[in-house]
C-alpha positions in Angstrom: -16.0 -5.8 -11.2 -14.7 -2.7 -9.4 -15.5 -2.0 -5.8 -14.3 1.7 -6.1 -14.0 3.6 -9.3 -13.4 7.2 -10.1 -13.3 9.1 -13.4 -11.3 12.3 -13.9 -11.7 13.0 -10.2 -10.2 16.4 -9.4 -9.8 18.7 -6.4 -7.1 21.3 -6.3 -6.4 23.8 -3.5 -5.6 27.5 -3.8 -2.4 27.0 -1.9 -1.4 24.1 -4.1 -1.7 20.3 -3.8 -4.7 18.1 -4.4 -5.4 15.7 -7.2 -6.1 16.0 -10.9 -8.0 13.7 -13.3 -7.7 10.6 -11.1 -9.1 7.4 -12.6 -9.0 4.9 -9.7 -9.9 1.3 -10.3 -10.0 -0.8 -7.1 -11.0 -4.4 -8.0 -13.6 -6.2 -5.8 -11.9 -8.5 -3.4 -8.5 -6.9 -3.7 -6.1 -5.4 -1.2 -5.3 -2.2 -3.0 -2.2 -0.4 -1.8 -2.4 3.3 -2.4 1.1 4.7 -2.1 2.8 8.0 -2.5 5.0 10.5 -0.6 3.5 12.9 1.9 1.6 15.6 0.0 0.9 13.3 -3.0 -2.9 13.6 -2.5 -3.7 10.3 -0.8 -5.7 11.7 2.0 -7.5 14.1 -0.3 -8.5 11.2 -2.5 -9.8 9.2 0.4 -11.9 12.2 1.7 -13.4 12.6 -1.7 -14.3 8.9 -1.9 -15.9 9.1 1.5 -17.9 12.3 0.7 -16.0 14.3 3.3 -14.7 16.6 0.6 -16.5 17.8 -2.6 -14.8 17.3 -5.9 -14.4 20.1 -8.4 -15.0 17.7 -11.3 -15.2 14.0 -12.0 -17.3 11.2 -10.5 -17.0 8.4 -7.9 -18.7 5.0 -8.3 -19.2 2.4 -5.5 -19.8 -1.1 -6.7 -20.7 0.3 -10.1 -23.3 2.9 -8.8 -22.8 6.6 -8.3 -21.5 7.5 -4.9 -24.4 8.6 -2.6 -25.4 8.3 1.0 -26.8 4.8 0.2 -23.8 3.4 -1.7 -21.3 4.9 0.7 -23.0 2.9 3.5 -21.0 0.0 2.1 -17.8 1.8 3.1 -16.0 1.6 6.4 -13.0 3.9 7.0 -10.3 4.5 9.5 -8.6 7.9 8.9 -5.4 8.5 10.8 -5.8 7.8 14.5 -9.1 6.2 15.7 -11.3 8.5 17.8 -12.1 6.8 21.1 -13.2 7.8 24.6 -10.2 7.2 26.7 -12.2 7.0 30.0 -14.4 4.3 28.6 -13.5 0.6 28.2 -13.1 -0.9 24.7 -16.5 -2.6 25.1 -18.2 0.7 26.1 -16.7 2.5 23.2 -18.1 -0.1 20.9 -21.5 0.1 22.7 -21.8 3.8 22.0 -21.4 3.1 18.3 -23.6 0.0 18.4 -26.5 2.1 19.8 -26.0 4.7 17.0 -26.1 1.9 14.4 -28.9 0.1 16.1 -27.0 -3.2 16.1 -27.5 -6.0 18.6 -25.1 -6.4 21.6 -23.8 -9.6 20.0 -22.2 -7.5 17.4 -19.7 -6.1 20.0 -18.5 -9.6 20.9 -18.2 -10.5 17.2 -16.0 -7.6 16.3 -13.9 -7.9 19.4 -13.2 -11.5 18.5 -12.5 -10.5 14.9 -9.7 -8.0 15.9 -8.4 -10.1 18.8 -9.4 -7.7 21.6 -11.9 -9.8 23.6 -9.3 -10.2 26.4 -9.0 -6.4 26.8 -12.7 -5.6 26.3 -13.2 -4.1 29.8 -9.9 -2.2 30.1 -10.0 1.6 29.7 -9.1 2.6 26.2 -6.5 5.1 27.6 -4.6 2.1 28.9 -4.5 0.5 25.5 -1.2 0.4 23.5 -1.2 2.1 20.1 -1.6 -1.2 18.4 -4.6 -2.1 20.6 -6.2 1.3 19.9 -5.7 0.8 16.2 -7.5 -2.6 16.5 -10.3 -1.0 18.5 -10.7 1.6 15.7 -11.0 -1.3 13.2 -13.6 -3.0 15.5 -15.6 0.3 15.5 -15.5 0.4 11.8 -16.5 -3.3 11.4 -19.7 -2.8 13.5 -21.4 -1.4 10.5 -20.5 -4.6 8.5 -18.9 -2.7 5.5 -18.0 -4.6 2.4 -15.3 -2.1 1.5 -12.7 -0.9 4.0 -10.6 2.3 3.5 -7.6 2.8 5.8 -5.4 5.8 5.8 -1.8 5.0 7.0 -2.9 2.3 9.5 0.7 1.4 10.4 1.7 4.8 11.5 3.5 4.7 14.9 3.2 0.9 15.3 6.2 -1.1 16.4 7.4 -4.0 14.2 5.2 -6.5 16.0 2.2 -4.3 15.7 2.8 -3.9 12.0 3.1 -7.7 11.6 -0.1 -8.3 13.6 -1.9 -5.7 11.4 -0.7 -7.3 8.3 -2.1 -10.6 9.3 -5.4 -9.0 10.2 -5.8 -7.1 7.0 -5.0 -10.2 4.9 -7.7 -12.1 6.8 -10.3 -9.5 6.0 -9.8 -10.1 2.3 -9.3 -13.9 2.5 -12.0 -14.8 5.1 -14.5 -11.9 5.0 -14.3 -11.4 1.3 -13.9 -7.6 1.9 -12.2 -5.2 -0.4 -9.5 -3.1 1.2 -7.9 0.2 0.1 -4.9 1.0 2.3 -2.9 4.2 1.9 0.7 3.9 3.1 4.2 5.3 2.6 5.7 2.0 3.9 6.5 0.5 0.5 8.0 -2.7 1.9 4.8 -3.3 3.9 2.6 -2.8 0.8 4.8 -5.2 -1.1 4.1 -7.9 1.4 0.3 -7.4 1.6 -1.2 -5.8 -1.5 -2.6 -7.6 -4.5 -3.0 -4.3 -6.5 -1.3 -0.9 -6.3 -1.8 2.7 -7.2 1.2 4.9 -7.3 0.2 8.6 -6.7 2.7 11.4 -7.2 1.8 15.1 -7.1 -1.9 14.4 -7.5 -1.6 12.0 -10.5 -1.5 8.2 -10.9 1.8 7.1 -12.2 0.9 3.4 -12.2 -2.2 1.3 -11.3 -2.7 -2.4 -11.6 -1.7 -5.8 -10.1 1.5 -5.5 -8.0 2.9 -8.4 -9.9 2.4 -6.5 -13.1 4.5 -3.6 -11.8 7.3 -5.7 -10.5 7.4 -7.7 -13.8 8.1 -4.4 -15.7 11.6 -4.3 -14.2 14.5 -6.5 -15.3 16.4 -8.3 -12.6 19.7 -6.6 -11.6 22.8 -8.8 -11.8 25.7 -8.2 -9.5 29.1 -9.6 -10.4 32.2 -9.9 -8.2 35.5 -10.6 -9.9 39.2 -10.1 -9.4 39.7 -7.2 -11.9 36.4 -5.2 -11.9 37.6 -2.2 -14.0 38.9 -4.5 -16.7 35.7 -6.6 -16.5 33.5 -3.5 -17.0 35.5 -2.4 -20.0 35.2 -5.9 -21.5 31.4 -6.0 -21.0 30.9 -2.5 -22.4 32.8 -3.6 -25.5 30.4 -6.5 -25.9 27.4 -4.1 -25.6 26.6 -5.1 -22.0 25.8 -2.1 -19.7 28.0 -2.6 -16.6 28.4 -0.1 -13.8 31.1 -0.5 -11.2 29.7 -0.2 -7.7 32.5 -0.5 -5.1 34.3 -3.7 -5.9 31.4 -5.2 -7.8 29.7 -4.7 -11.2 26.0 -4.0 -11.6 24.6 -5.3 -14.9 21.6 -3.2 -16.0 20.6 -5.1 -19.1 18.5 -8.1 -20.1 21.6 -10.3 -20.7 21.3 -13.6 -18.7 23.8 -14.0 -15.8 25.3 -17.1 -17.3 26.2 -15.2 -20.5 28.0 -12.5 -18.4 29.8 -15.2 -16.4 31.0 -17.0 -19.6 32.4 -13.8 -21.2 34.4 -12.9 -18.1 35.7 -16.5 -17.6 36.6 -16.8 -21.3 38.6 -13.6 -20.9 40.6 -15.1 -18.0 38.9 -13.2 -15.2 38.0 -15.0 -12.0 34.4 -14.6 -11.0 33.8 -15.1 -7.3 30.2 -13.7 -7.0 27.2 -13.7 -9.3 23.8 -12.6 -7.9 20.5 -12.0 -9.7 18.3 -9.6 -7.6 14.7 -8.8 -8.3 14.0 -5.0 -8.0 12.0 -4.1 -4.9 8.7 -2.1 -4.9 10.8 0.7 -3.4 13.2 0.8 -6.3 10.3 0.7 -8.8 8.5 3.5 -6.9 11.6 5.8 -7.2 11.9 4.9 -10.8 8.3 6.0 -11.5 8.7 9.2 -9.6 12.1 10.1 -11.1 10.6 9.5 -14.6 7.8 11.9 -13.6 10.4 14.5 -12.8 12.1 13.9 -16.1 15.1 12.3 -14.4 
C-alpha cells in the first residue's frame, strides 16, 4: 500500500522551474529519501502534497484516498526551519499548539520524551541550539499524532552530532511508531544511511524511484588495481576486451569482469599486482550518473 501517491502531478512557474508529470509512490512504513539538487522541485512537490500550492494538473492520494482536508490531517510536516516563539519555553511553545489541537496536557510530555527534550522543556526556545530547535519543531508536528511525516531538508545547518542524533530519531519513528517518512535532502550520504526507498528528482522530473537497494544494485562494482607497470597493464587488459582506465598510478576496471580474472591475466603476463580493491558505487556516484544521463552526457 502507498502512503503518498501522485499521478501526473504538474506545477510549472512562468519564470521557470516546478515539476512535470510527477508519479510519486511512497510505500507505507518506508523512509523515503527525496533527493535532488537545489531547484529540482523538491519543495514545490512537498507544498503540493500538503495543499499549500495548487497543482495545474494531476492528483494526490493519501493512503489511497484523494487528498482533502480530511486525508491531509494524517500528514505532519516540518518545512525548512521550525517556527517557534523564542521568548517562550519549549513547553509553552508546545502548549500553544496543544490548545489549538485540543489535546490533553499529557501530550506535551509524551512528545518531549519522544524527541529527547524533556530536560530542556522550561528553557527559552531562543536559548536552544539549532539541533534542539529542530527537535522542538518535530515535537510540535508530533502533537497532532500524524501517521505520515514530511520533512524538508531537516539536516540543514546541523553539526555532525546533530545530524547523527536526527538520523537515530527518524529511524525510530519508522521502526517504533510505524510512521511513514518522506524526507527531502541534498545530503546523499545521509540519505544512503537512513532511507529504505528513494526518489531522484532532477529538473522537475523523477529519474529514479524505488528501493534504495534496487538503485545501488544497478551499478557494477568498480575494481581498482595497483601494479608495477600500469600503462602496460592497461594495454594488456584492453587487448583482452576489459575496459581499464589509468587513474594516477592505478587502473580502474569499469566492466563486469570478476577481480580474480583481472588479477590472473596480469600475473600470467608477468606483472606484479600489489593492490586489488572492489568498491561498491556510492549513492552519490549513482546520483551523478542519473543526472548526467538526463543531460545526455
